N, C-alpha and C positions, 0 to 999 in steps of 0.2 A: 555541471558532473565533471568532475574529474576523470579522465582517462586513468584505467586501470589495466593490467596486464587480466588473465584469465588466471592467475595464480591466485594474485592480488586479490581478487574480486570472493573467488571460492574463499578463499581465508573469512575475506572480512564476513560474507555472506556467513560463514560457519561461526563466527565470534557472535554471532547478532543474535545469529539463533541458539546459540549458548548464555548468552545475557537474559534472552527470553524466558529460555526452559528454568532456568536456574531464578529467575524473579519471581515467576508465577507459579514456579515446580511443579512446569507441566512438560510434556515430549513437544516442544512448540515446530511447528514449520510453517513453512510459507503462509496458507491459507489463516492460521490462528495469529500471525502478523498483523495480516491486512485486516481480521475479525478488531484487533484488540486497536489499530489503528482509524479503522471504523467508528467505535465507539467514541474514540477519543476527538474526530473534527467534529462527531453529530454531535456531543457534547451529553452523553448515556451515559449514569451509571452503570454501577452494574446488576444486572437480575437479569434473567432464565430471557430469554429471546429466542421466537420463533424460528424456525428454521426459513420463511421466508426475512424474518427482521435479519436474520444471520447474513445473507446471502445477499441482503440490501447492503448493508453496511461495509463487506466485503468491497461490493462493488462503488462504494463510495471512497473506499481507502482506494483503491485502484484508478478511482479517477481522480484524486486528488495527485495521486502522486503524477501521471499520465500530464495533469494542470501543471505542476513545477515545473516538467521537463517539456514543456509546449507545445506539448504533443497534442491535447483537445482542449478547447476552452470551457469554463465555467459561465453560462448566461444565467441563471438565474436562482428559484427557489419552487419547491412545486407547493400542492395546495397541505399536502403532510408534512412539511419542512424539510425535505429533501433537495441538495441540490439540483440541478439539471447542467446534463453536460451537454458539448456539441462535437461531436464527432468533426477528424478533420481529414485532407487527403491522406497527409503522413500517416497515421493511425490506420488509416484504412489498406494502405498498400504495406501496411507491417503484418511480416511473418507473428502468429502465438506467437510459435518460443522467442522468438526476437524481442514480443510486445512482454512476457513474463524475463524475461530476461533484464529487458529494460525497469521495467518496474523493480524487481527484487535490487536492482542501482541504485535507484533512487529510494528504496526503502532502507538500504544502510544510508546514505546522504540526507534523510530525512531526520534519519532516530541520531545522526550525528551530531546534528544542525540544535537536537534539541539535550546534546552532549547526553543521552541514554546509551548510544552506540563505543 
């Protein structure tokens, strides 16, 4: 993940939100982007999701981003087909606000890699 100034980060985050908003014709936000990434990562198609499924998909996305950044490890798959993640000391010592910032930066990088952003 390339270091960027706060101003550059805010600009890139706003651009990602705008692209998602236009592409999906919604007012996209942080959790919507995580939800869409979770659907993609699990290989699920679009359908109605329960609140629990939505939260599970958001968590999968959050974790996959943190895996890419070396903050947690993916250790396997559970009986329902969901990935299993293991926390690291690095994550445990992280403030929630910093974790969210790290995830947002990871989302920017993830979608740049896919040439969506």
